[in-house]
LUMFI-788823 format. One record per residue (C-alpha): residue in one letter; x, y negated, z negated. Coordinates in steps of 0.2 Angstrom, whole numbers, m for minus. Example, Ala and Ser with C-alpha at 12.3 -4.5 7.8 and 13.67 -1.06 7.14 Angstrom:
2
+----+-------+-------+-------+
! aa !     u !     v !     w !
+----+-------+-------+-------+
!  a !    62 !    22 !   m39 !
!  s !    68 !     5 !   m36 !
+----+-------+-------+-------+
***
This chain:
543
+----+-------+-------+-------+
! aa !     u !     v !     w !
+----+-------+-------+-------+
!  m !     0 !     0 !     0 !
!  s !     8 !   m17 !     5 !
!  m !    m1 !   m27 !    m8 !
!  f !   m16 !   m26 !   m20 !
!  c !   m26 !   m41 !   m26 !
!  y !   m44 !   m43 !   m31 !
!  q !   m44 !   m59 !   m41 !
!  c !   m56 !   m68 !   m30 !
!  q !   m74 !   m66 !   m25 !
!  e !   m70 !   m64 !    m7 !
!  t !   m58 !   m49 !    m9 !
!  a !   m59 !   m37 !     5 !
!  k !   m74 !   m25 !     4 !
!  g !   m77 !   m31 !   m14 !
!  t !   m63 !   m20 !   m20 !
!  g !   m46 !   m27 !   m16 !
!  c !   m35 !   m34 !    m2 !
!  e !   m22 !   m21 !     3 !
!  v !   m14 !   m28 !    19 !
!  r !   m16 !   m47 !    19 !
!  g !   m27 !   m58 !     7 !
!  v !   m43 !   m64 !    14 !
!  c !   m37 !   m81 !     7 !
!  g !   m23 !   m80 !    19 !
!  k !    m8 !   m75 !     8 !
!  n !     4 !   m62 !    16 !
!  e !    12 !   m46 !     8 !
!  e !    27 !   m56 !     2 !
!  v !    18 !   m70 !    m6 !
!  a !     6 !   m58 !   m15 !
!  k !    21 !   m48 !   m22 !
!  l !    30 !   m63 !   m27 !
!  q !    15 !   m69 !   m36 !
!  d !    14 !   m53 !   m45 !
!  l !    32 !   m54 !   m51 !
!  l !    30 !   m72 !   m57 !
!  i !    16 !   m66 !   m68 !
!  y !    26 !   m51 !   m74 !
!  v !    41 !   m62 !   m79 !
!  t !    29 !   m74 !   m88 !
!  k !    22 !   m59 !   m98 !
!  g !    40 !   m56 !  m102 !
!  i !    43 !   m73 !  m109 !
!  s !    27 !   m71 !  m119 !
!  e !    34 !   m55 !  m126 !
!  v !    50 !   m64 !  m132 !
!  v !    40 !   m78 !  m139 !
!  v !    28 !   m67 !  m149 !
!  k !    40 !   m53 !  m155 !
!  g !    53 !   m66 !  m158 !
!  k !    41 !   m76 !  m168 !
!  l !    47 !   m92 !  m159 !
!  d !    40 !  m109 !  m164 !
!  v !    30 !  m114 !  m149 !
!  k !    31 !  m132 !  m153 !
!  s !    50 !  m131 !  m150 !
!  i !    50 !  m124 !  m133 !
!  s !    40 !  m137 !  m123 !
!  e !    49 !  m135 !  m107 !
!  v !    44 !  m116 !  m107 !
!  n !    26 !  m120 !  m112 !
!  h !    24 !  m131 !   m97 !
!  e !    33 !  m119 !   m85 !
!  v !    22 !  m105 !   m91 !
!  l !     6 !  m116 !   m87 !
!  k !    13 !  m120 !   m70 !
!  s !    18 !  m102 !   m66 !
!  l !     0 !   m96 !   m70 !
!  f !    m7 !  m110 !   m60 !
!  i !     4 !  m106 !   m45 !
!  t !    m4 !   m89 !   m43 !
!  i !   m22 !   m95 !   m43 !
!  t !   m31 !   m91 !   m27 !
!  n !   m28 !  m104 !   m13 !
!  a !   m15 !  m113 !   m23 !
!  n !     2 !  m109 !   m16 !
!  f !     7 !   m99 !     0 !
!  d !    25 !  m104 !     0 !
!  g !    36 !   m89 !    m4 !
!  d !    52 !   m99 !    m6 !
!  a !    44 !  m110 !   m19 !
!  i !    38 !   m95 !   m29 !
!  e !    55 !   m87 !   m28 !
!  v !    63 !  m103 !   m35 !
!  q !    50 !  m102 !   m49 !
!  i !    53 !   m84 !   m53 !
!  n !    72 !   m88 !   m55 !
!  k !    68 !  m103 !   m66 !
!  m !    57 !   m92 !   m77 !
!  i !    70 !   m78 !   m78 !
!  g !    83 !   m91 !   m83 !
!  l !    71 !   m98 !   m97 !
!  r !    67 !   m81 !  m103 !
!  n !    85 !   m76 !  m105 !
!  e !    89 !   m93 !  m114 !
!  l !    74 !   m89 !  m126 !
!  k !    81 !   m71 !  m129 !
!  k !    97 !   m79 !  m136 !
!  q !    87 !   m86 !  m151 !
!  v !    80 !   m69 !  m156 !
!  h !    90 !   m55 !  m165 !
!  g !    86 !   m38 !  m170 !
!  v !    71 !   m36 !  m158 !
!  t !    69 !   m23 !  m144 !
!  f !    60 !   m29 !  m129 !
!  g !    52 !   m20 !  m114 !
!  d !    55 !   m21 !   m96 !
!  a !    46 !   m37 !   m93 !
!  a !    58 !   m46 !  m104 !
!  a !    73 !   m38 !   m98 !
!  f !    73 !   m35 !   m79 !
!  e !    85 !   m44 !   m67 !
!  v !    83 !   m48 !   m49 !
!  s !    96 !   m55 !   m37 !
!  d !    88 !   m59 !   m21 !
!  r !    71 !   m58 !   m11 !
!  p !    72 !   m39 !    m7 !
!  s !    76 !   m35 !   m25 !
!  m !    61 !   m46 !   m30 !
!  l !    49 !   m37 !   m18 !
!  e !    55 !   m20 !   m24 !
!  k !    52 !   m24 !   m42 !
!  a !    36 !   m33 !   m38 !
!  s !    29 !   m17 !   m30 !
!  k !    31 !    m8 !   m47 !
!  v !    23 !   m21 !   m58 !
!  g !     7 !   m27 !   m49 !
!  v !   m11 !   m24 !   m54 !
!  l !   m11 !    m6 !   m50 !
!  s !     4 !    m2 !   m62 !
!  t !   m10 !     0 !   m76 !
!  e !   m16 !    17 !   m72 !
!  n !   m32 !    17 !   m83 !
!  e !   m46 !     9 !   m73 !
!  d !   m55 !     1 !   m88 !
!  v !   m39 !    m5 !   m97 !
!  r !   m33 !   m13 !   m80 !
!  s !   m50 !   m21 !   m78 !
!  l !   m50 !   m29 !   m95 !
!  r !   m32 !   m34 !   m93 !
!  e !   m35 !   m42 !   m77 !
!  m !   m50 !   m51 !   m83 !
!  i !   m40 !   m59 !   m97 !
!  i !   m26 !   m64 !   m85 !
!  y !   m38 !   m72 !   m73 !
!  g !   m46 !   m81 !   m87 !
!  l !   m28 !   m87 !   m93 !
!  k !   m25 !   m93 !   m75 !
!  g !   m40 !  m104 !   m76 !
!  m !   m36 !  m110 !   m93 !
!  a !   m18 !  m114 !   m88 !
!  a !   m25 !  m125 !   m73 !
!  y !   m36 !  m135 !   m85 !
!  t !   m22 !  m137 !   m98 !
!  h !   m10 !  m142 !   m84 !
!  h !   m21 !  m156 !   m78 !
!  a !   m23 !  m162 !   m96 !
!  l !    m4 !  m161 !   m99 !
!  n !    m2 !  m172 !   m83 !
!  i !   m12 !  m185 !   m93 !
!  g !    m2 !  m183 !  m109 !
!  k !   m14 !  m172 !  m118 !
!  e !    m8 !  m156 !  m126 !
!  d !   m14 !  m143 !  m138 !
!  i !     0 !  m131 !  m144 !
!  d !   m13 !  m119 !  m151 !
!  i !   m18 !  m116 !  m133 !
!  n !     0 !  m113 !  m127 !
!  a !     2 !  m101 !  m142 !
!  f !   m14 !   m91 !  m137 !
!  i !    m8 !   m89 !  m119 !
!  y !     8 !   m81 !  m126 !
!  e !    m2 !   m70 !  m137 !
!  a !   m14 !   m64 !  m123 !
!  l !    m1 !   m61 !  m110 !
!  d !    10 !   m51 !  m122 !
!  a !    m6 !   m41 !  m126 !
!  t !    m7 !   m36 !  m108 !
!  l !     9 !   m27 !  m110 !
!  n !     3 !   m17 !  m126 !
!  d !    m2 !     0 !  m121 !
!  s !    m8 !     4 !  m139 !
!  l !   m22 !    m8 !  m138 !
!  s !   m39 !     0 !  m135 !
!  a !   m53 !    m5 !  m124 !
!  d !   m62 !   m13 !  m139 !
!  d !   m47 !   m23 !  m143 !
!  l !   m46 !   m30 !  m126 !
!  v !   m65 !   m34 !  m126 !
!  a !   m62 !   m44 !  m142 !
!  l !   m47 !   m52 !  m134 !
!  t !   m58 !   m56 !  m118 !
!  l !   m70 !   m66 !  m130 !
!  k !   m55 !   m75 !  m138 !
!  t !   m49 !   m80 !  m121 !
!  g !   m67 !   m88 !  m119 !
!  e !   m65 !   m97 !  m135 !
!  f !   m48 !  m105 !  m130 !
!  g !   m56 !  m108 !  m113 !
!  v !   m69 !  m120 !  m122 !
!  k !   m54 !  m128 !  m131 !
!  a !   m45 !  m130 !  m114 !
!  m !   m60 !  m138 !  m106 !
!  a !   m63 !  m149 !  m121 !
!  l !   m45 !  m155 !  m120 !
!  l !   m46 !  m159 !  m102 !
!  d !   m63 !  m168 !  m104 !
!  e !   m54 !  m179 !  m118 !
!  a !   m39 !  m182 !  m107 !
!  n !   m50 !  m187 !   m92 !
!  t !   m62 !  m198 !  m101 !
!  s !   m49 !  m206 !  m113 !
!  k !   m39 !  m212 !   m98 !
!  y !   m52 !  m215 !   m84 !
!  g !   m68 !  m218 !   m94 !
!  n !   m84 !  m208 !   m95 !
!  p !   m92 !  m203 !   m78 !
!  e !  m107 !  m214 !   m74 !
!  i !  m120 !  m213 !   m61 !
!  t !  m112 !  m217 !   m44 !
!  s !  m118 !  m217 !   m26 !
!  v !  m103 !  m211 !   m15 !
!  n !  m102 !  m216 !     3 !
!  i !  m100 !  m200 !    15 !
!  g !   m97 !  m211 !    30 !
!  v !   m81 !  m219 !    36 !
!  r !   m73 !  m236 !    39 !
!  n !   m62 !  m242 !    53 !
!  n !   m46 !  m241 !    44 !
!  p !   m33 !  m227 !    44 !
!  g !   m36 !  m215 !    30 !
!  i !   m28 !  m202 !    18 !
!  l !   m38 !  m187 !    13 !
!  i !   m35 !  m181 !    m5 !
!  s !   m40 !  m163 !   m10 !
!  g !   m39 !  m152 !   m26 !
!  h !   m42 !  m158 !   m43 !
!  d !   m28 !  m168 !   m51 !
!  l !   m33 !  m186 !   m55 !
!  t !   m16 !  m192 !   m60 !
!  d !   m10 !  m189 !   m42 !
!  l !   m25 !  m199 !   m36 !
!  e !   m21 !  m213 !   m48 !
!  q !    m4 !  m214 !   m41 !
!  l !    m9 !  m213 !   m23 !
!  m !   m22 !  m227 !   m26 !
!  e !    m9 !  m238 !   m34 !
!  q !     3 !  m235 !   m19 !
!  t !   m10 !  m238 !    m5 !
!  k !   m19 !  m254 !   m12 !
!  d !   m16 !  m268 !     0 !
!  t !    m9 !  m257 !    13 !
!  g !   m23 !  m257 !    25 !
!  v !   m25 !  m238 !    22 !
!  d !   m41 !  m231 !    15 !
!  v !   m42 !  m215 !     3 !
!  y !   m55 !  m202 !     5 !
!  t !   m59 !  m187 !    m7 !
!  h !   m62 !  m170 !    m1 !
!  g !   m70 !  m155 !   m10 !
!  e !   m67 !  m155 !   m29 !
!  m !   m60 !  m173 !   m28 !
!  l !   m77 !  m180 !   m25 !
!  p !   m81 !  m182 !   m44 !
!  a !   m66 !  m194 !   m45 !
!  h !   m78 !  m208 !   m39 !
!  y !   m89 !  m206 !   m55 !
!  y !   m75 !  m212 !   m66 !
!  p !   m75 !  m231 !   m69 !
!  f !   m56 !  m232 !   m68 !
!  f !   m56 !  m229 !   m49 !
!  k !   m69 !  m241 !   m45 !
!  k !   m57 !  m256 !   m45 !
!  y !   m49 !  m250 !   m29 !
!  d !   m57 !  m258 !   m14 !
!  n !   m48 !  m245 !    m2 !
!  f !   m56 !  m230 !   m11 !
!  a !   m68 !  m227 !     3 !
!  g !   m79 !  m212 !    m1 !
!  n !   m80 !  m193 !     2 !
!  y !   m76 !  m185 !    18 !
!  g !   m85 !  m168 !    22 !
!  g !   m90 !  m154 !    10 !
!  s !   m82 !  m140 !     0 !
!  w !   m64 !  m133 !     2 !
!  w !   m67 !  m119 !    15 !
!  q !   m75 !  m132 !    27 !
!  q !   m58 !  m140 !    29 !
!  v !   m54 !  m128 !    44 !
!  t !   m66 !  m139 !    54 !
!  e !   m66 !  m156 !    45 !
!  f !   m47 !  m159 !    44 !
!  e !   m46 !  m161 !    63 !
!  p !   m58 !  m176 !    65 !
!  f !   m51 !  m184 !    50 !
!  n !   m35 !  m188 !    60 !
!  g !   m25 !  m194 !    45 !
!  p !   m13 !  m185 !    32 !
!  i !   m20 !  m173 !    19 !
!  l !   m13 !  m172 !     1 !
!  f !   m17 !  m156 !    m8 !
!  t !   m15 !  m159 !   m27 !
!  t !   m19 !  m141 !   m33 !
!  n !   m27 !  m126 !   m26 !
!  c !   m41 !  m125 !   m12 !
!  i !   m29 !  m124 !     3 !
!  v !   m35 !  m114 !    18 !
!  p !   m21 !  m109 !    30 !
!  p !   m23 !  m122 !    45 !
!  r !   m28 !  m115 !    62 !
!  s !   m17 !  m127 !    71 !
!  e !     1 !  m134 !    70 !
!  e !    m6 !  m152 !    72 !
!  i !   m15 !  m150 !    56 !
!  r !    m1 !  m142 !    47 !
!  k !    10 !  m157 !    51 !
!  r !    m2 !  m168 !    42 !
!  i !    m3 !  m158 !    26 !
!  f !     7 !  m163 !    10 !
!  t !     7 !  m153 !    m6 !
!  s !    10 !  m158 !   m24 !
!  g !     9 !  m150 !   m41 !
!  a !     6 !  m131 !   m42 !
!  s !     1 !  m131 !   m23 !
!  g !    12 !  m126 !    m9 !
!  y !    12 !  m121 !    10 !
!  p !    27 !  m116 !    21 !
!  e !    35 !  m130 !    30 !
!  c !    23 !  m143 !    22 !
!  p !    32 !  m157 !    13 !
!  h !    30 !  m155 !    m6 !
!  i !    30 !  m171 !   m16 !
!  t !    38 !  m169 !   m33 !
!  a !    38 !  m180 !   m49 !
!  d !    53 !  m188 !   m56 !
!  e !    58 !  m187 !   m74 !
!  n !    44 !  m200 !   m78 !
!  g !    30 !  m191 !   m69 !
!  k !    30 !  m203 !   m55 !
!  k !    28 !  m197 !   m37 !
!  d !    33 !  m206 !   m21 !
!  f !    19 !  m205 !    m8 !
!  s !    27 !  m217 !     4 !
!  e !    29 !  m204 !    17 !
!  i !    11 !  m200 !    17 !
!  i !     6 !  m218 !    18 !
!  a !    18 !  m221 !    33 !
!  m !    11 !  m207 !    42 !
!  a !    m7 !  m213 !    39 !
!  k !    m3 !  m230 !    46 !
!  q !     2 !  m222 !    63 !
!  c !   m15 !  m212 !    64 !
!  k !   m32 !  m216 !    71 !
!  p !   m46 !  m219 !    58 !
!  p !   m57 !  m204 !    53 !
!  v !   m71 !  m199 !    65 !
!  e !   m87 !  m200 !    56 !
!  i !   m95 !  m183 !    54 !
!  e !  m110 !  m188 !    43 !
!  s !  m117 !  m204 !    35 !
!  g !  m126 !  m209 !    20 !
!  s !  m122 !  m206 !     2 !
!  i !  m123 !  m194 !   m12 !
!  v !  m126 !  m197 !   m31 !
!  g !  m117 !  m189 !   m46 !
!  g !  m109 !  m194 !   m62 !
!  f !  m120 !  m184 !   m74 !
!  a !  m107 !  m178 !   m87 !
!  h !  m112 !  m176 !  m105 !
!  n !  m110 !  m194 !  m110 !
!  q !  m121 !  m201 !   m96 !
!  v !  m135 !  m187 !   m99 !
!  f !  m135 !  m192 !  m117 !
!  a !  m139 !  m210 !  m112 !
!  l !  m154 !  m203 !  m103 !
!  a !  m158 !  m191 !  m117 !
!  d !  m174 !  m199 !  m123 !
!  k !  m181 !  m198 !  m105 !
!  v !  m175 !  m180 !  m103 !
!  v !  m183 !  m174 !  m119 !
!  d !  m199 !  m183 !  m115 !
!  a !  m200 !  m175 !   m98 !
!  v !  m197 !  m158 !  m106 !
!  k !  m210 !  m161 !  m120 !
!  s !  m223 !  m167 !  m108 !
!  g !  m220 !  m152 !   m96 !
!  a !  m214 !  m163 !   m82 !
!  i !  m198 !  m153 !   m83 !
!  k !  m202 !  m135 !   m85 !
!  k !  m184 !  m128 !   m83 !
!  f !  m166 !  m132 !   m80 !
!  f !  m155 !  m121 !   m69 !
!  v !  m136 !  m121 !   m72 !
!  m !  m130 !  m118 !   m54 !
!  a !  m111 !  m123 !   m58 !
!  g !   m96 !  m114 !   m50 !
!  c !   m88 !  m112 !   m34 !
!  d !   m92 !  m112 !   m15 !
!  g !   m85 !  m100 !    m3 !
!  r !   m86 !   m94 !    15 !
!  m !   m97 !   m79 !    15 !
!  k !  m114 !   m81 !    23 !
!  s !  m122 !   m73 !     8 !
!  r !  m119 !   m90 !    m1 !
!  e !  m133 !   m97 !     9 !
!  y !  m143 !   m90 !    m5 !
!  y !  m139 !  m105 !   m16 !
!  t !  m145 !  m117 !    m3 !
!  e !  m162 !  m108 !    m1 !
!  f !  m163 !  m106 !   m20 !
!  a !  m162 !  m124 !   m23 !
!  k !  m174 !  m128 !    m9 !
!  k !  m187 !  m116 !   m16 !
!  l !  m186 !  m120 !   m34 !
!  p !  m202 !  m127 !   m41 !
!  k !  m203 !  m146 !   m41 !
!  d !  m203 !  m147 !   m60 !
!  t !  m186 !  m140 !   m62 !
!  v !  m169 !  m148 !   m63 !
!  i !  m152 !  m142 !   m57 !
!  l !  m137 !  m144 !   m68 !
!  t !  m121 !  m142 !   m58 !
!  a !  m102 !  m144 !   m58 !
!  g !   m89 !  m138 !   m46 !
!  c !   m89 !  m136 !   m27 !
!  a !  m105 !  m125 !   m28 !
!  k !  m114 !  m141 !   m27 !
!  f !  m110 !  m143 !    m9 !
!  r !  m123 !  m130 !    m5 !
!  y !  m137 !  m142 !   m10 !
!  n !  m131 !  m159 !   m16 !
!  k !  m135 !  m167 !     1 !
!  l !  m153 !  m160 !     1 !
!  e !  m168 !  m172 !    m2 !
!  l !  m174 !  m163 !   m18 !
!  g !  m182 !  m179 !   m26 !
!  d !  m183 !  m184 !   m44 !
!  i !  m194 !  m181 !   m59 !
!  g !  m199 !  m198 !   m67 !
!  g !  m183 !  m205 !   m61 !
!  i !  m172 !  m191 !   m66 !
!  p !  m164 !  m183 !   m51 !
!  r !  m167 !  m165 !   m48 !
!  v !  m148 !  m162 !   m45 !
!  l !  m137 !  m168 !   m59 !
!  d !  m119 !  m166 !   m54 !
!  a !  m107 !  m167 !   m69 !
!  g !   m91 !  m166 !   m59 !
!  q !   m77 !  m154 !   m56 !
!  c !   m78 !  m136 !   m61 !
!  n !   m69 !  m140 !   m77 !
!  d !   m84 !  m152 !   m81 !
!  s !   m94 !  m136 !   m84 !
!  y !   m89 !  m141 !  m101 !
!  s !  m101 !  m155 !  m100 !
!  l !  m115 !  m143 !   m96 !
!  v !  m111 !  m133 !  m111 !
!  v !  m111 !  m149 !  m122 !
!  i !  m128 !  m154 !  m114 !
!  a !  m135 !  m137 !  m118 !
!  l !  m129 !  m138 !  m136 !
!  k !  m136 !  m155 !  m138 !
!  l !  m153 !  m150 !  m132 !
!  k !  m153 !  m135 !  m144 !
!  e !  m150 !  m148 !  m158 !
!  i !  m163 !  m160 !  m152 !
!  f !  m176 !  m146 !  m151 !
!  e !  m170 !  m139 !  m167 !
!  l !  m168 !  m121 !  m160 !
!  e !  m158 !  m107 !  m168 !
!  d !  m151 !  m100 !  m152 !
!  v !  m145 !  m108 !  m136 !
!  n !  m154 !   m95 !  m127 !
!  d !  m171 !  m101 !  m133 !
!  l !  m168 !  m117 !  m122 !
!  p !  m178 !  m118 !  m105 !
!  i !  m161 !  m116 !   m96 !
!  a !  m157 !  m102 !   m84 !
!  y !  m140 !   m98 !   m77 !
!  n !  m137 !   m94 !   m59 !
!  i !  m119 !   m97 !   m56 !
!  a !  m108 !   m94 !   m41 !
!  w !   m90 !   m89 !   m43 !
!  y !   m75 !   m88 !   m32 !
!  e !   m58 !   m89 !   m41 !
!  q !   m50 !   m89 !   m58 !
!  k !   m56 !  m106 !   m65 !
!  a !   m74 !   m99 !   m63 !
!  v !   m68 !   m84 !   m73 !
!  i !   m63 !   m94 !   m88 !
!  v !   m79 !  m104 !   m87 !
!  l !   m89 !   m88 !   m88 !
!  l !   m79 !   m81 !  m102 !
!  a !   m82 !   m98 !  m111 !
!  l !  m100 !   m96 !  m109 !
!  l !  m100 !   m78 !  m116 !
!  y !   m90 !   m84 !  m131 !
!  l !  m103 !   m97 !  m134 !
!  g !  m116 !   m84 !  m134 !
!  v !  m125 !   m88 !  m118 !
!  k !  m134 !   m72 !  m111 !
!  n !  m143 !   m67 !   m96 !
!  i !  m131 !   m76 !   m84 !
!  h !  m134 !   m71 !   m65 !
!  l !  m117 !   m71 !   m56 !
!  g !  m115 !   m71 !   m37 !
!  p !  m115 !   m69 !   m23 !
!  s !  m106 !   m53 !   m29 !
!  l !  m100 !   m46 !   m45 !
!  p !   m81 !   m47 !   m47 !
!  g !   m71 !   m33 !   m39 !
!  f !   m60 !   m32 !   m55 !
!  l !   m74 !   m26 !   m65 !
!  s !   m73 !    m7 !   m68 !
!  p !   m90 !     2 !   m69 !
!  n !   m88 !     4 !   m88 !
!  v !   m83 !   m14 !   m91 !
!  a !   m97 !   m20 !   m80 !
!  k !  m109 !    m9 !   m90 !
!  v !  m103 !   m17 !  m106 !
!  l !  m106 !   m35 !   m99 !
!  v !  m123 !   m30 !   m94 !
!  e !  m128 !   m21 !  m110 !
!  k !  m120 !   m34 !  m122 !
!  f !  m123 !   m50 !  m112 !
!  g !  m136 !   m47 !  m100 !
!  i !  m124 !   m51 !   m85 !
!  a !  m133 !   m48 !   m68 !
!  g !  m131 !   m51 !   m50 !
!  i !  m142 !   m60 !   m38 !
!  g !  m156 !   m53 !   m27 !
!  q !  m169 !   m61 !   m16 !
!  v !  m172 !   m79 !   m18 !
!  e !  m191 !   m78 !   m21 !
!  d !  m189 !   m63 !   m33 !
!  d !  m175 !   m71 !   m43 !
!  i !  m185 !   m87 !   m45 !
!  k !  m200 !   m78 !   m51 !
!  l !  m189 !   m69 !   m64 !
!  f !  m181 !   m85 !   m70 !
!  m !  m198 !   m93 !   m71 !
!  g !  m205 !   m79 !   m81 !
!  e !  m218 !   m75 !   m68 !
+----+-------+-------+-------+
***
């Protein structure tokens, strides 16, 4: 088998990519990512068994977050960059081992590789399938994928200067546990829920970081048309990259447009001061294969959501930053003060034609927890009067599969007395529909990026308090969530930790769930898949 990966929803046949990733990564990149995870586990073993003070190893903490982030689906396709990171992590691991005495470590903390062939040979022995027991493998991988999502959110918070050492310490604990063959399935189930607990902490940390620096999101109408100036398209999730890009492009005659998960940046008051922050261009991440061509200008990827470009012309306009990477595309790195020089991108933009308009009008968002709390009286009155019968949490990810048309049809056919709570790129399946409002409350309330699913949790807990309920599951809220990659996994684990039950997950259940683990999730938490739109609506509405 050339490779094996089943961490995303689009994995081949719903069971695993074995030749080339559906995402586009090749065998070498897949194996190098496996090895990067393995050496990161080895570092965790040294930290945990050596009882090292996590506060004293900040560089290692940060590189562990970056390493996990690099391996998220659609983040980094650059084998050379991953090889460099592997060597860096092995060096950090060996320096840590010098601080520990009298401890015997396993292979992950001891192996050495000298070149690409030896890396690939080692990787072929330590990937997902190296855990033979199917159920243990399933639980280990679910924990690891949750940690990847957690690392992404924690890395974003770190870029803004916010850090929680307890989260770093847990990541070491959990990664080390995935090397421990003495742990039972029950032990790993408990660790899975603990991963969800720290997922809540990570999302809260990022929420605090974003709002403390950029202000609380507020109701905003975002232009989806274009202007006549040349433009730069920014994709991904990192707001600090956007901030620096906006500072460097103001008064240059170059406009900046968001794509995909960068759309919610428009909701933050901080960014509204930039006259050249033009609007949002296009839809969710996978639509870039057709939308990047008419944009004409350069594209900056700040995190994951890269789709391998179909043409050389588009590839030449792509730049990467942070944990993202693509072969032969310039990578913008930060200096020792965290500053990035985007002058090359700006210079290219000035030589490009303005974007071609692919749609017109506007879309409204900005309904994070602070904004919804400001509308709380109106929302509560609508629920008490019966004007709002039910809320539907439809957060999560979008994807390429035709089966995701389900979510568009579901939104269209929901009763008019229901409201959709959303976050993440799943919203692009229905956020441009004319679904109307209920007494001035829009029927689609977009909280923001996928990490802003935390806002939806806070809103639910606040409603539980207002209505004086004992259990969050007694609220008139149903969960019909779409997933694609590992940030959605940590959101799911966070919801399970908070006690949310009867979540419907689609368009298909994860390939990394073994039958026995899936059975536990169904029996203990009521996890279910999706069916036919009309049948699911009747089920959710209690008909």
